[in-house]
DODOLUM-205213 format. One record per residue (C-alpha): residue in one letter; x, y, z; residue number from 1. Coordinates in pm, whole numbers. Example, Ala and Ser with C-alpha at 12.3 -4.5 7.8 and 13.67 -1.06 7.14 Angstrom:
- a	1230	-450	780	1
- s	1367	-106	714	2
This chain:
- m	-18982	4000	-7267	1
- i	-18740	3708	-7214	2
- g	-18486	3679	-6934	3
- k	-18208	3439	-6842	4
- f	-18034	3375	-6511	5
- l	-17752	3146	-6399	6
- v	-17792	2900	-6110	7
- p	-17502	2740	-5916	8
- n	-17469	2436	-6145	9
- n	-17435	2675	-6444	10
- k	-17759	2559	-6606	11
- q	-17950	2838	-6770	12
- f	-18322	2899	-6731	13
- w	-18529	3125	-6950	14
- l	-18802	3337	-6794	15
- r	-19091	3515	-6956	16
- g	-19239	3830	-6816	17
- i	-18944	3972	-6621	18
- v	-19067	4184	-6333	19
- l	-18952	4544	-6367	20
- l	-18939	4693	-6020	21
- a	-18916	5060	-5924	22
- l	-18847	5331	-6177	23
- p	-18573	5552	-6023	24
- l	-18472	5847	-6236	25
- c	-18142	5822	-6425	26
- g	-17931	6119	-6532	27
- n	-18231	6351	-6579	28
- a	-18593	6364	-6472	29
- n	-18718	6257	-6814	30
- l	-18530	5926	-6828	31
- p	-18678	5651	-6607	32
- c	-18449	5362	-6512	33
- l	-18588	5008	-6533	34
- s	-18481	4796	-6234	35
- l	-18426	4429	-6316	36
- a	-18531	4172	-6058	37
- p	-18238	3993	-5880	38
- g	-18092	3705	-6080	39
- i	-18190	3842	-6420	40
- t	-17897	3844	-6665	41
- t	-18070	3893	-7000	42
- t	-18319	4156	-7104	43
- s	-18470	4265	-7436	44
- q	-18567	4633	-7453	45
- q	-18625	4926	-7686	46
- l	-18459	5267	-7666	47
- d	-18696	5559	-7623	48
- a	-18778	5821	-7884	49
- s	-18458	6009	-7800	50
- g	-18246	5695	-7836	51
- k	-18182	5644	-7463	52
- l	-18250	5378	-7200	53
- c	-18141	5311	-6842	54
- l	-18134	4968	-6673	55
- q	-18062	4921	-6303	56
- t	-17935	4602	-6136	57
- f	-17728	4483	-5839	58
- f	-17363	4372	-5874	59
- k	-17136	4231	-5602	60
- q	-16787	4373	-5532	61
- g	-16503	4201	-5717	62
- d	-16727	3996	-5946	63
- l	-16642	3970	-6313	64
- i	-16925	4074	-6545	65
- e	-16899	3956	-6908	66
- g	-17167	4033	-7163	67
- n	-17281	4145	-7503	68
- y	-17565	4338	-7663	69
- t	-17731	4331	-8003	70
- s	-17710	4692	-8118	71
- l	-17468	4963	-8222	72
- a	-17550	5179	-7922	73
- k	-17305	5331	-7673	74
- l	-17313	5163	-7330	75
- d	-17192	5325	-7004	76
- l	-17180	5206	-6643	77
- v	-17279	5463	-6376	78
- t	-17374	5464	-6008	79
- v	-17731	5516	-5892	80
- d	-17639	5875	-5802	81
- h	-17527	5929	-6164	82
- q	-17149	5913	-6110	83
- y	-16978	5793	-6429	84
- i	-16764	5478	-6381	85
- r	-16661	5357	-6725	86
- q	-16755	5313	-7089	87
- l	-16848	4951	-7169	88
- s	-16889	4986	-7544	89
- g	-16585	5016	-7768	90
- n	-16491	4650	-7823	91
- g	-16755	4561	-8077	92
- n	-17073	4466	-7891	93
- e	-16893	4284	-7611	94
- f	-16805	4418	-7266	95
- i	-16622	4301	-6956	96
- f	-16559	4467	-6619	97
- t	-16522	4398	-6249	98
- v	-16748	4550	-5988	99
- p	-16577	4816	-5770	100
- q	-16812	4769	-5473	101
- s	-17138	4590	-5390	102
- d	-17425	4817	-5492	103
- n	-17697	4888	-5745	104
- y	-17562	5010	-6079	105
- q	-17713	5164	-6389	106
- l	-17637	5068	-6749	107
- i	-17700	5367	-6978	108
- m	-17762	5298	-7347	109
- n	-17744	5572	-7613	110
- g	-17831	5485	-7974	111
- q	-18091	5533	-8245	112
- p	-18449	5630	-8151	113
- n	-18675	5330	-8082	114
- q	-18387	5088	-8147	115
- s	-18442	4732	-8015	116
- f	-18167	4535	-7844	117
- t	-18097	4239	-7616	118
- l	-17846	4272	-7332	119
- t	-17695	3956	-7178	120
- w	-17426	3905	-6914	121
- q	-17285	3645	-6678	122
- t	-17105	3672	-6345	123
- t	-16782	3512	-6214	124
- p	-16679	3560	-5846	125
- a	-16349	3721	-5733	126
- n	-16004	3558	-5682	127
- t	-15765	3525	-5378	128
- p	-15405	3649	-5301	129
- k	-15067	3470	-5253	130
- a	-14756	3484	-5027	131
- y	-14459	3720	-5084	132
- k	-14082	3784	-5062	133
- l	-13921	4127	-5010	134
- i	-13624	4271	-5201	135
- s	-13708	4643	-5172	136
- p	-13509	4817	-4892	137
- e	-13798	5061	-4843	138
- l	-14050	4780	-4791	139
- i	-13815	4580	-4568	140
- k	-13798	4886	-4345	141
- l	-14177	4931	-4358	142
- e	-14235	4566	-4265	143
- q	-14027	4614	-3951	144
- t	-14219	4931	-3864	145
- l	-14551	4748	-3900	146
- l	-14455	4510	-3618	147
- t	-14514	4793	-3369	148
- n	-14706	5057	-3567	149
- k	-14982	4968	-3814	150
- d	-15013	5324	-3944	151
- t	-14887	5341	-4306	152
- s	-14977	5705	-4369	153
- v	-14616	5831	-4357	154
- f	-14511	5571	-4613	155
- w	-14800	5653	-4846	156
- h	-14737	6028	-4814	157
- k	-14380	5973	-4934	158
- i	-14497	5752	-5221	159
- a	-14760	6008	-5326	160
- e	-14491	6277	-5346	161
- q	-14250	6076	-5562	162
- g	-14501	5866	-5757	163
- t	-14493	5501	-5855	164
- p	-14336	5265	-5936	165
- l	-14088	5295	-5649	166
- i	-13734	5298	-5796	167
- e	-13436	5200	-5575	168
- p	-13067	5136	-5657	169
- y	-12947	4782	-5721	170
- d	-12619	4773	-5918	171
- e	-12437	4953	-6198	172
- n	-12679	4847	-6471	173
- n	-13006	4773	-6289	174
- v	-13255	4912	-6038	175
- i	-13526	4766	-5815	176
- m	-13869	4862	-5950	177
- t	-14161	4812	-5709	178
- f	-14527	4842	-5808	179
- l	-14762	4952	-5530	180
- w	-15135	4969	-5457	181
- r	-15313	5098	-5149	182
- g	-15638	4949	-5022	183
- e	-15838	4650	-4902	184
- l	-15853	4395	-5183	185
- n	-15907	4029	-5260	186
- n	-15614	4033	-5505	187
- i	-15438	4249	-5762	188
- k	-15224	4177	-6069	189
- i	-14988	4372	-6293	190
- f	-15133	4357	-6642	191
- g	-14816	4310	-6845	192
- s	-14540	4266	-6585	193
- p	-14162	4261	-6648	194
- t	-14174	3879	-6644	195
- g	-14394	3882	-6954	196
- d	-14685	3747	-6749	197
- h	-14963	3904	-6542	198
- d	-14810	3874	-6194	199
- d	-14983	3899	-5857	200
- l	-14899	4181	-5619	201
- y	-14831	4063	-5264	202
- h	-15009	4181	-4949	203
- l	-14762	4325	-4697	204
- a	-14819	4209	-4338	205
- n	-15200	4252	-4341	206
- s	-15158	4624	-4406	207
- d	-15311	4835	-4683	208
- v	-14990	4790	-4887	209
- w	-14980	4566	-5195	210
- f	-14651	4535	-5384	211
- r	-14436	4348	-5635	212
- s	-14066	4414	-5695	213
- y	-13844	4342	-5996	214
- i	-13481	4397	-6091	215
- v	-13485	4576	-6428	216
- p	-13227	4750	-6653	217
- k	-13172	5122	-6615	218
- t	-13273	5154	-6981	219
- t	-13631	5044	-6910	220
- r	-13924	5206	-7089	221
- y	-14241	5022	-7005	222
- s	-14618	5059	-6982	223
- y	-14857	4864	-6761	224
- q	-15192	4860	-6586	225
- l	-15296	4732	-6245	226
- a	-15592	4495	-6214	227
- p	-15753	4481	-5866	228
- n	-16011	4226	-5748	229
- i	-15987	3980	-6035	230
- p	-16264	3718	-6022	231
- i	-16202	3345	-5984	232
- t	-16236	3158	-6311	233
- a	-16154	2804	-6422	234
- k	-16190	2901	-6787	235
- p	-15916	2858	-7053	236
- i	-15611	3087	-7041	237
- a	-15746	3324	-7307	238
- q	-16065	3378	-7106	239
- q	-15870	3420	-6782	240
- r	-15695	3708	-6956	241
- h	-16037	3862	-7022	242
- a	-16100	3858	-6647	243
- i	-15784	4065	-6597	244
- v	-15873	4303	-6880	245
- a	-16209	4363	-6714	246
- t	-16049	4539	-6417	247
- a	-15712	4656	-6559	248
- q	-15666	5031	-6516	249
- q	-15402	5301	-6489	250
- d	-15192	5314	-6172	251
- p	-15355	5585	-5954	252
- l	-15018	5674	-5796	253
- n	-14828	5713	-6125	254
- p	-14874	6059	-6284	255
- h	-14749	5935	-6623	256
- f	-15005	5774	-6853	257
- y	-15116	5747	-7215	258
- p	-15312	5814	-7424	259
- s	-15372	6154	-7271	260
- d	-15728	6161	-7406	261
- g	-15824	5812	-7281	262
- v	-16194	5821	-7196	263
- d	-16144	5683	-6842	264
- k	-15886	5506	-6624	265
- f	-15968	5171	-6785	266
- h	-15872	5308	-7126	267
- r	-15537	5454	-7013	268
- e	-15203	5287	-6939	269
- s	-14942	5403	-6691	270
- y	-14579	5406	-6793	271
- v	-14227	5445	-6654	272
- e	-13923	5573	-6843	273
- l	-13595	5543	-6656	274
- a	-13319	5799	-6706	275
- d	-13115	5577	-6938	276
- a	-13405	5472	-7162	277
- p	-13312	5533	-7529	278
- v	-13438	5856	-7683	279
- q	-13739	5806	-7912	280
- f	-13699	6012	-8225	281
- g	-13966	6251	-8342	282
- i	-14249	6186	-8099	283
- k	-14297	6557	-8019	284
- a	-14457	6791	-8271	285
- e	-14201	7037	-8410	286
- i	-14298	7380	-8538	287
- n	-14049	7368	-8825	288
- s	-14153	7025	-8952	289
- p	-14393	7051	-9248	290
- k	-14716	6875	-9164	291
- g	-14846	6591	-9374	292
- s	-15218	6535	-9428	293
- l	-15457	6246	-9359	294
- t	-15737	6110	-9576	295
- q	-15995	5847	-9481	296
- h	-16109	5569	-9715	297
- k	-16312	5248	-9730	298
- f	-16156	4938	-9880	299
- k	-16364	4632	-9970	300
- s	-16196	4295	-10014	301
- h	-16367	4015	-10204	302
- i	-16100	3770	-10089	303
- l	-16157	3847	-9720	304
- n	-16527	3919	-9774	305
- n	-16526	4235	-9563	306
- e	-16476	4610	-9572	307
- r	-16242	4814	-9354	308
- g	-16130	5170	-9308	309
- i	-15794	5290	-9434	310
- t	-15615	5607	-9322	311
- i	-15351	5743	-9558	312
- y	-15078	5982	-9445	313
- w	-14955	6200	-9731	314
- p	-14624	6382	-9681	315
- a	-14624	6761	-9716	316
- n	-14586	6901	-10069	317
- i	-14629	6555	-10220	318
- k	-14734	6691	-10560	319
- a	-14394	6854	-10602	320
- l	-14203	6534	-10525	321
- p	-14059	6302	-10793	322
- p	-14260	5975	-10785	323
- d	-13944	5763	-10785	324
- d	-13833	5926	-10457	325
- l	-14147	5824	-10269	326
- n	-14166	5538	-10022	327
- l	-14473	5338	-9920	328
- v	-14532	5189	-9575	329
- i	-14832	4962	-9515	330
- l	-14912	4929	-9144	331
- f	-15162	4710	-8959	332
- d	-15376	4825	-8662	333
- s	-15441	5179	-8782	334
- r	-15672	5290	-8502	335
- q	-15442	5168	-8225	336
- y	-15136	5336	-8374	337
- q	-15320	5664	-8419	338
- q	-15464	5657	-8066	339
- k	-15169	5519	-7870	340
- t	-14860	5649	-8051	341
- a	-14724	5972	-8194	342
- i	-14702	5815	-8539	343
- i	-14803	6128	-8731	344
- n	-14543	6342	-8551	345
- i	-14288	6068	-8618	346
- m	-14362	6068	-8992	347
- n	-14350	6448	-9014	348
- n	-14019	6467	-8827	349
- l	-13847	6175	-9000	350
- i	-13913	6342	-9334	351
- a	-13836	6697	-9217	352
- h	-13500	6591	-9068	353
- k	-13422	6389	-9384	354
- k	-13395	6066	-9187	355
- i	-13603	5911	-9466	356
- t	-13718	6040	-9804	357
- p	-14089	6140	-9829	358
- t	-14308	5845	-9743	359
- i	-14677	5762	-9781	360
- l	-14813	5569	-9484	361
- v	-15117	5347	-9545	362
- m	-15275	5236	-9216	363
- l	-15521	4945	-9228	364
- d	-15800	4919	-8972	365
- t	-15856	4603	-8771	366
- l	-16228	4530	-8772	367
- d	-16236	4370	-8426	368
- s	-16022	4144	-8207	369
- q	-16179	3824	-8338	370
- t	-16128	3916	-8703	371
- r	-15772	4025	-8625	372
- s	-15687	3691	-8464	373
- q	-15830	3510	-8768	374
- e	-15678	3725	-9045	375
- l	-15328	3809	-8925	376
- p	-15191	3465	-8827	377
- p	-15112	3257	-9140	378
- y	-15404	3015	-9124	379
- s	-15431	3074	-9499	380
- t	-15285	3293	-9773	381
- k	-15600	3508	-9796	382
- l	-15460	3820	-9630	383
- a	-15142	3807	-9838	384
- d	-15345	3752	-10155	385
- c	-15569	4045	-10062	386
- l	-15279	4286	-10019	387
- a	-15098	4172	-10333	388
- t	-15392	4144	-10573	389
- e	-15652	4384	-10430	390
- l	-15488	4648	-10209	391
- l	-15196	4738	-10435	392
- p	-15424	4790	-10740	393
- w	-15662	4990	-10520	394
- l	-15371	5209	-10409	395
- k	-15287	5278	-10773	396
- h	-15639	5415	-10813	397
- q	-15552	5650	-10525	398
- h	-15246	5761	-10729	399
- i	-15004	5563	-10511	400
- d	-14769	5372	-10738	401
- v	-14439	5324	-10555	402
- k	-14151	5106	-10667	403
- p	-14153	4770	-10482	404
- n	-13803	4829	-10348	405
- n	-13936	5138	-10169	406
- t	-14222	4945	-10004	407
- v	-14230	4839	-9638	408
- i	-14493	4623	-9473	409
- a	-14510	4674	-9096	410
- g	-14692	4561	-8786	411
- s	-14666	4466	-8421	412
- s	-14748	4139	-8247	413
- f	-14969	3941	-8489	414
- g	-14911	4231	-8730	415
- g	-14537	4158	-8729	416
- l	-14605	3789	-8792	417
- a	-14844	3874	-9078	418
- s	-14596	4118	-9235	419
- s	-14326	3850	-9239	420
- y	-14557	3590	-9394	421
- i	-14691	3828	-9659	422
- a	-14335	3917	-9761	423
- f	-14247	3547	-9763	424
- l	-14528	3480	-10014	425
- y	-14489	3800	-10219	426
- p	-14130	3927	-10188	427
- q	-14162	4089	-10532	428
- y	-14418	4334	-10387	429
- f	-14318	4353	-10019	430
- p	-13938	4320	-9996	431
- k	-13899	4505	-9664	432
- v	-14048	4402	-9328	433
- l	-14070	4603	-9005	434
- s	-14172	4361	-8730	435
- l	-14226	4485	-8374	436
- s	-14268	4210	-8113	437
- g	-14374	3973	-8389	438
- s	-14576	3673	-8270	439
- y	-14337	3413	-8411	440
- w	-14443	3175	-8133	441
- w	-14766	3110	-8329	442
- g	-14851	2771	-8475	443
- p	-15172	2622	-8615	444
- k	-15372	2363	-8424	445
- n	-15183	2039	-8350	446
- h	-14850	2213	-8421	447
- t	-14577	2275	-8164	448
- g	-14547	2645	-8256	449
- e	-14307	2876	-8443	450
- w	-14459	2759	-8770	451
- l	-14336	3054	-8976	452
- s	-13978	3006	-8855	453
- e	-13996	2652	-8992	454
- q	-14109	2780	-9333	455
- f	-13815	3021	-9353	456
- a	-13574	2749	-9241	457
- q	-13698	2498	-9498	458
- q	-13695	2719	-9808	459
- s	-13424	2902	-9999	460
- p	-13374	3263	-9888	461
- k	-13586	3529	-10055	462
- a	-13502	3891	-10136	463
- i	-13643	4036	-9812	464
- k	-13484	4283	-9570	465
- f	-13598	4274	-9205	466
- y	-13600	4506	-8905	467
- l	-13697	4308	-8594	468
- n	-13748	4427	-8238	469
- a	-13859	4249	-7921	470
- g	-13880	4353	-7556	471
- l	-13691	4191	-7270	472
- f	-14020	4176	-7077	473
- e	-14206	3970	-7339	474
- g	-14146	3616	-7211	475
- n	-14187	3341	-7470	476
- l	-14236	3595	-7748	477
- l	-13879	3716	-7689	478
- a	-13744	3363	-7726	479
- s	-13933	3307	-8052	480
- n	-13799	3637	-8194	481
- r	-13445	3533	-8108	482
- h	-13500	3200	-8283	483
- f	-13647	3367	-8592	484
- s	-13353	3610	-8614	485
- n	-13110	3319	-8583	486
- i	-13281	3149	-8878	487
- l	-13254	3469	-9083	488
- r	-12883	3486	-9006	489
- a	-12826	3120	-9092	490
- k	-13012	3157	-9423	491
- g	-12819	3470	-9522	492
- y	-13096	3732	-9498	493
- t	-13022	4102	-9457	494
- y	-13169	4199	-9121	495
- f	-13127	4398	-8802	496
- y	-13247	4251	-8472	497
- h	-13277	4473	-8165	498
- e	-13387	4404	-7806	499
- t	-13504	4674	-7565	500
- a	-13591	4681	-7194	501
- s	-13962	4704	-7267	502
- g	-14287	4511	-7283	503
- h	-14557	4429	-7535	504
- d	-14683	4783	-7578	505
- y	-14723	5078	-7812	506
- l	-14506	5296	-7589	507
- h	-14191	5121	-7709	508
- w	-14325	5027	-8053	509
- q	-14352	5393	-8153	510
- g	-13979	5448	-8099	511
- e	-13884	5127	-8276	512
- f	-14114	5214	-8567	513
- a	-13902	5525	-8630	514
- e	-13578	5327	-8598	515
- g	-13705	5056	-8829	516
- l	-13805	5297	-9104	517
- q	-13462	5457	-9096	518
- y	-13293	5119	-9131	519
- l	-13519	5002	-9413	520
- l	-13560	5326	-9610	521
- n	-13235	5515	-9560	522
- a	-12961	5371	-9780	523
- h	-12695	5536	-9560	524
- h	-12834	5416	-9224	525
């Protein structure tokens, strides 16, 4: 067996013959747990005849643990007394988490019988907090109380009854929204704050109260997570974000979260919808709406040199519908939209209420985050070529042959950017674009950014119709969407651009998806 550990100067040493210490029982009496000696951060093992294995090691509170493993097994983190903490598998073969408290932990692997694998991780220590400023009347009052009485139980009882975030009046159009966390921490951030960044919560007067307040519109609809005890890291920005993701979780004081079937608190997001937030059409299942059906497929691309899953939504009674009346929508990030939005209800209800004519929805899987970040930005024309010359012919073999003018290509974030570029290259096949929080800020290496906006500005307008949406809480992405829409206007494109009091999340994308389809597919909208 080979092991690796990290020493203070970050050099790595390889060890042979790792010492396996005691064999405490894990989960049941038939599954021994191998204890790794302190300092070991790589181990090569084999699952038992039932496809299971338990490894035990010590982690320190607040530390960031990043790792990977060479198998297709399921990996869970549990306590030594068998209390489930979180699922680590689910993002390919990579995992990242922060340690809730200093203790021994068990890593439980479930896979194929006698399967071999290597598990490797590294540790980064926790971060520190910052100073604060109060704008919440409730917290200003609490700060004064804390001068003579350190007991915060009355405050927390009130918060538990009403839930978080704390909402207080500000003016005719806005409110004060305050995020809260209770406990002893090194630090805590809002993962996806109203500034468009991942902001620190402040520590109130050495109490157990952590907070951050914002002035937001009364129309706000917004999802977020809270990330306590984020480790210190001097790594690049993208990897610092991984440190936040490792500990980001639903707000324990907010009763509203999605998806409802999220496997644990790390796979759920909390949300807030203020009273004046716009109504989202069709997100609830309706008894009187005929239900469409779903089929699963595999699609192999020679251009991209990979294979992905495709889910197709077929409207109810499709065989009785005239082919010329059908629409086609091609959407990126299939799994995320099916797990995090009510997209199937939306399709059923849009069609049932005659907001759009019957529409086939083709949802393309994203293989993993790395492939997504390579395929969707326009580093090359490969993705566009794939959709135009491979996917459309493949769809014809599935008996989907829709007129180009009835075809929409749609996506969010990088998916919105990709949709716009694909239409730019092949407007004869994809003349309608639904872009939600499109990443128009993107630029290739050694470029200042907003590369696609430059392409649209430099060339004659093409026959493309756009629906664009961006959230007020999306920082630089909002600015790049405004710039892109200005270019479309200057070049004479047909488009609709809409901003909402929201963030970079599926909670608001699902509503805008319904609005966008109505604009693009309903001639009377």
